[in-house]
C-alpha positions as CSV (number, residue, x, y, z in Angstrom):
1,X,31.1,30.0,-147.0
2,X,29.2,28.1,-149.7
3,X,27.3,26.1,-147.1
4,X,26.5,29.3,-145.1
5,X,25.0,31.0,-148.2
6,X,22.9,27.9,-149.0
7,X,21.6,27.8,-145.5
8,X,20.7,31.6,-145.7
9,X,18.8,30.9,-148.9
10,X,17.0,27.9,-147.4
11,X,16.1,29.9,-144.3
12,X,14.8,32.8,-146.4
13,X,12.7,30.4,-148.5
14,X,11.3,28.8,-145.4
15,X,10.4,32.2,-144.0
16,X,8.5,33.3,-147.1
17,X,7.0,29.9,-147.8
18,X,3.8,30.4,-145.6
19,X,3.1,33.7,-147.3
20,X,3.6,32.2,-150.7
21,X,1.3,29.3,-149.9
22,X,-1.3,31.7,-148.5
23,X,-1.1,33.9,-151.5
24,X,-1.5,30.9,-153.8
25,X,-4.5,29.6,-151.8
26,X,-6.1,33.0,-151.8
27,X,-5.7,33.3,-155.6
28,X,-7.1,29.8,-156.0
29,X,-10.1,30.4,-153.7
30,X,-10.9,33.8,-155.0
31,X,-14.4,33.9,-156.4
32,X,-16.0,36.3,-158.7
33,X,-17.8,39.0,-156.6
34,X,-21.2,38.1,-158.0
35,X,-21.1,34.4,-157.8
36,X,-22.4,33.9,-154.3
37,X,-25.7,31.9,-153.8
38,X,-27.5,35.2,-152.9
39,X,-26.4,37.0,-156.0
40,X,-27.8,34.1,-158.0
41,X,-31.2,34.1,-156.3
42,X,-33.0,35.3,-159.5
43,X,-31.1,33.2,-162.1
44,X,-34.3,31.2,-162.6
45,X,-35.7,34.2,-164.4
46,X,-33.0,34.4,-167.1
47,X,-34.3,34.0,-170.6
48,X,-37.5,35.1,-172.4
49,X,-41.0,34.9,-171.0
50,X,-44.5,35.5,-172.3
51,X,-47.7,36.3,-170.4
52,X,-50.3,34.4,-172.3
53,X,-53.3,36.5,-171.2
54,X,-52.0,39.9,-172.2
55,X,-49.2,39.1,-174.6
56,X,-46.7,41.0,-172.5
57,X,-43.2,39.7,-172.9
58,X,-40.2,39.8,-170.6
59,X,-36.5,39.4,-171.6
60,X,-34.2,38.8,-168.7
61,X,-30.4,38.7,-168.8
62,X,-27.3,39.2,-166.6
63,X,-25.2,42.3,-167.1
64,X,-22.1,43.9,-165.5
65,X,-20.2,40.6,-165.2
66,X,-23.2,38.9,-163.6
67,X,-23.6,41.5,-160.9
68,X,-27.0,42.8,-162.1
69,X,-30.0,41.5,-163.9
70,X,-31.7,43.6,-166.6
71,X,-35.3,43.0,-167.7
72,X,-37.0,44.4,-170.7
73,X,-40.8,44.4,-170.5
74,X,-42.9,45.0,-173.6
75,X,-46.5,44.9,-174.6
76,X,-49.2,47.4,-173.5
77,X,-46.3,49.4,-171.9
78,X,-42.5,49.3,-172.1
79,X,-40.2,49.2,-169.1
80,X,-36.8,48.4,-167.9
81,X,-36.1,46.8,-164.6
82,X,-32.7,46.6,-163.1
83,X,-32.1,44.2,-160.2
84,X,-28.8,44.2,-158.2
85,X,-27.4,42.6,-155.1
86,X,-25.5,44.7,-152.6
87,X,-23.2,42.2,-150.9
88,X,-22.1,44.7,-148.2
89,X,-25.8,45.2,-147.1
90,X,-26.9,41.7,-148.1
91,X,-29.9,43.1,-149.9
92,X,-31.3,43.1,-153.4
93,X,-32.5,46.4,-154.9
94,X,-34.9,46.8,-157.8
95,X,-35.2,49.9,-160.0
96,X,-38.2,50.1,-162.4
97,X,-38.4,52.7,-165.3
98,X,-41.3,52.8,-167.7
99,X,-42.6,54.8,-170.7
100,X,-45.5,56.2,-168.6
101,X,-43.0,57.8,-167.3
102,X,-42.6,56.1,-163.9
103,X,-39.5,55.6,-161.8
104,X,-39.7,53.3,-158.7
105,X,-37.0,52.0,-156.4
106,X,-37.8,48.9,-154.3
107,X,-35.8,47.3,-151.5
108,X,-35.4,43.6,-151.2
109,X,-36.0,41.7,-147.9
110,X,-35.5,38.0,-147.5
111,X,-38.5,36.5,-145.8
112,X,-39.1,32.7,-145.2
113,X,-36.3,32.0,-147.8
114,X,-37.8,34.2,-150.5
115,X,-36.8,37.6,-151.7
116,X,-39.7,40.2,-151.7
117,X,-39.3,43.8,-152.8
118,X,-41.0,46.7,-150.9
119,X,-41.8,50.2,-151.8
120,X,-43.7,52.8,-149.7
121,X,-45.7,55.6,-151.3
122,X,-48.8,57.7,-150.9
123,X,-52.1,57.8,-152.8
124,X,-54.5,60.6,-152.1
125,X,-52.9,61.1,-148.7
126,X,-53.1,57.4,-147.7
127,X,-49.7,55.7,-147.1
128,X,-49.4,52.4,-149.0
129,X,-46.8,49.7,-148.9
130,X,-46.4,47.6,-152.0
131,X,-44.5,44.4,-152.1
132,X,-43.8,42.2,-155.1
133,X,-42.2,38.8,-155.6
134,X,-41.6,36.2,-158.3
135,X,-42.2,32.5,-157.8
136,X,-40.9,29.8,-160.0
137,X,-43.9,27.3,-160.4
138,X,-42.1,24.9,-162.7
139,X,-39.2,25.1,-165.1
140,X,-41.3,26.8,-167.6
141,X,-43.7,28.9,-165.6
142,X,-43.4,31.7,-163.0
143,X,-45.8,34.1,-161.3
144,X,-45.2,37.8,-160.4
145,X,-47.3,38.9,-157.5
146,X,-47.9,42.4,-156.3
147,X,-49.6,43.0,-152.9
148,X,-50.5,46.2,-151.1
149,X,-51.1,47.1,-147.5
150,X,-52.9,50.3,-146.2
151,X,-52.3,49.4,-142.5
152,X,-48.5,49.5,-142.3
153,X,-48.1,45.8,-143.3
154,X,-50.6,44.2,-140.9
155,X,-52.7,42.9,-143.7
156,X,-52.1,42.5,-147.4
157,X,-54.4,42.4,-150.5
158,X,-53.6,41.1,-153.9
159,X,-53.1,44.0,-156.3
160,X,-51.8,42.1,-159.4
161,X,-50.8,38.6,-160.4
162,X,-49.2,37.8,-163.7
163,X,-48.3,34.3,-164.9
164,X,-45.4,34.0,-167.4
165,X,-44.4,31.0,-169.5
166,X,-40.9,30.5,-170.7
167,X,-40.6,31.0,-174.5
168,X,-39.0,28.1,-176.3
169,X,-35.6,28.9,-177.5
């Protein structure tokens, strides 16, 4: 009887062993939801930046357990920019709020390995598409570029370019 009970326990352990191993591997391999390479696409912007020509400053930090990026813009105007990655849709979104008051929502599209943000709007009856993107030029310098198209994206014209330098910590 003692041998039969031992065999039953051994059989039960063997039956549950694959599930226990799988659970342990799943727990070990579980990553934070906002630690994917795509959700880190803008980590190069984290920190404090200054635009030498205008004196505008930019403070960038991660919030919501690293799932979003918050930017504070100050200088001639004040603004808050929230950037977040939607893993289900595999897209970045950008929300811009300023003291003018202005509220803009931009949708990210990955093109040629770079994220660009698009927004469609109308000016005096003319449809306009704006796109903006940030490029790291060196460890201490980045550019923000805004382009506009009035022909549904066939051609683009530079609307604004701002160069930022990282502030020394």
